C-alpha positions as MATLAB code, in Angstrom:
seq = 'MGFYVHSCPKMKYKGQFKPSFLLCPQAYTWHPLEKCVPKLDVNKYSKFNETDADRDGEVDLKNILVLYDHQAMTYGYYSAMTGQADQAEVSEYAKLTGRHCAHRMLLYRSSN';
ca = [
      -3.082    9.154  -19.480;
      -2.716   11.053  -16.504;
      -5.605   11.313  -13.898;
      -8.100    8.434  -14.173;
     -11.522    7.636  -12.209;
     -13.074    5.179  -12.823;
     -16.611    6.207  -11.140;
     -16.017    9.278  -13.007;
     -18.213    8.503  -16.500;
     -16.683   11.884  -17.292;
     -13.090   10.443  -17.065;
     -14.223    6.464  -18.640;
     -13.567    7.591  -22.199;
      -9.585    7.696  -21.684;
     -10.290    4.026  -21.514;
     -10.960    4.371  -25.245;
      -7.103    5.805  -25.508;
      -4.833    3.127  -26.538;
      -2.349    2.087  -24.750;
      -4.157    2.689  -21.257;
      -2.752    1.459  -18.245;
      -3.012    1.990  -15.239;
      -0.334    1.934  -12.239;
      -1.029   -0.910   -9.239;
      -1.341    1.249   -5.909;
       0.858   -1.370   -4.334;
       3.400   -2.961   -6.068;
       4.201    0.121   -8.440;
       3.619   -1.700  -12.129;
       2.012   -0.779  -14.779;
      -1.033   -2.416  -15.792;
      -3.382   -2.589  -19.234;
      -6.618   -1.162  -18.540;
      -9.056   -3.729  -19.635;
      -7.395   -6.135  -16.727;
      -7.702   -3.310  -14.055;
     -11.218   -2.743  -14.965;
     -13.272   -5.490  -13.532;
     -11.936   -5.350  -10.024;
     -12.448   -1.410  -10.753;
     -15.566   -2.539  -11.168;
     -15.993   -4.205   -8.073;
     -14.005   -2.397   -5.353;
     -12.886    1.335   -6.191;
      -9.302    0.764   -4.123;
      -7.947   -2.131   -5.621;
      -4.511   -3.994   -6.020;
      -3.204   -5.252   -9.968;
      -0.382   -6.803   -9.363;
      -0.890  -10.333   -8.526;
       2.694  -11.965   -8.351;
       3.301  -13.865   -5.791;
       6.446  -11.493   -4.900;
       4.134   -9.199   -4.260;
       1.087  -10.296   -2.914;
       0.746   -8.876    0.067;
       0.131  -11.494    2.956;
       2.490  -11.874    6.173;
       4.396   -8.976    6.441;
       6.789   -8.929    9.622;
       6.250   -6.253   12.205;
       9.466   -6.565   13.287;
      11.160   -4.702   10.564;
       9.056   -2.000   10.034;
      10.256    1.411    9.994;
       8.913    3.746   13.383;
       9.845    7.200   14.417;
       9.841    7.677   17.472;
      12.002   10.229   19.688;
      13.071   11.673   16.256;
      15.007    8.794   15.494;
      14.310    5.805   13.011;
      14.462    2.281   14.082;
      12.783   -1.187   13.677;
       9.183   -2.219   15.407;
      11.203   -5.210   16.890;
      13.763   -2.285   18.847;
      10.716   -0.350   19.297;
       8.347   -2.375   21.011;
      11.174   -4.337   23.079;
      12.493   -0.407   24.227;
       9.400    0.905   25.261;
       7.034   -1.887   25.709;
       4.621   -1.220   23.332;
       1.322   -3.271   23.089;
       0.367   -1.875   19.411;
       0.492   -4.649   17.746;
      -2.996   -4.482   16.344;
      -2.926   -1.317   15.048;
       0.730   -1.802   13.295;
      -0.454   -4.574   11.961;
      -3.140   -2.687   10.418;
      -0.730   -0.192    9.077;
       1.006   -3.014    7.259;
      -1.864   -4.490    5.800;
      -3.182   -0.514    4.561;
       0.659    0.160    3.566;
       1.120   -3.089    1.831;
       4.329   -4.627    2.052;
       6.065   -2.640   -0.772;
       5.460    0.631    1.490;
       5.442   -0.936    4.783;
       9.489   -1.300    4.891;
      10.194    1.766    3.038;
       8.013    4.160    5.656;
       7.921    5.571    8.998;
       5.695    5.023   11.518;
       5.382    7.570   13.860;
       4.983    6.949   17.257;
       4.289    9.617   19.682;
       6.806    9.795   23.064;
       3.864   10.374   25.106;
];
């Protein structure tokens, strides 16, 4: 299907081509367009994958990867080493990126 913006009327014709699938932005799995449209009608950013294995929920903040002072480390090690109290910010980051990405990307923390 290529690029698809659900809220753009000029792109809705692409959904008429069969089969049409959309990629879940958090689980990186393909889903039939027909099952995604109701979610996109409610919210323009939607997670399509509903399996228990990939549900976003509890993300262990201690295991989130952090880049600090040119070194990659876990958030647990970073917070113990620096005494930083930015848990609310890191928790928000984990919710926005999803569990799948939060444990694969590096969150940059400034050494200042």
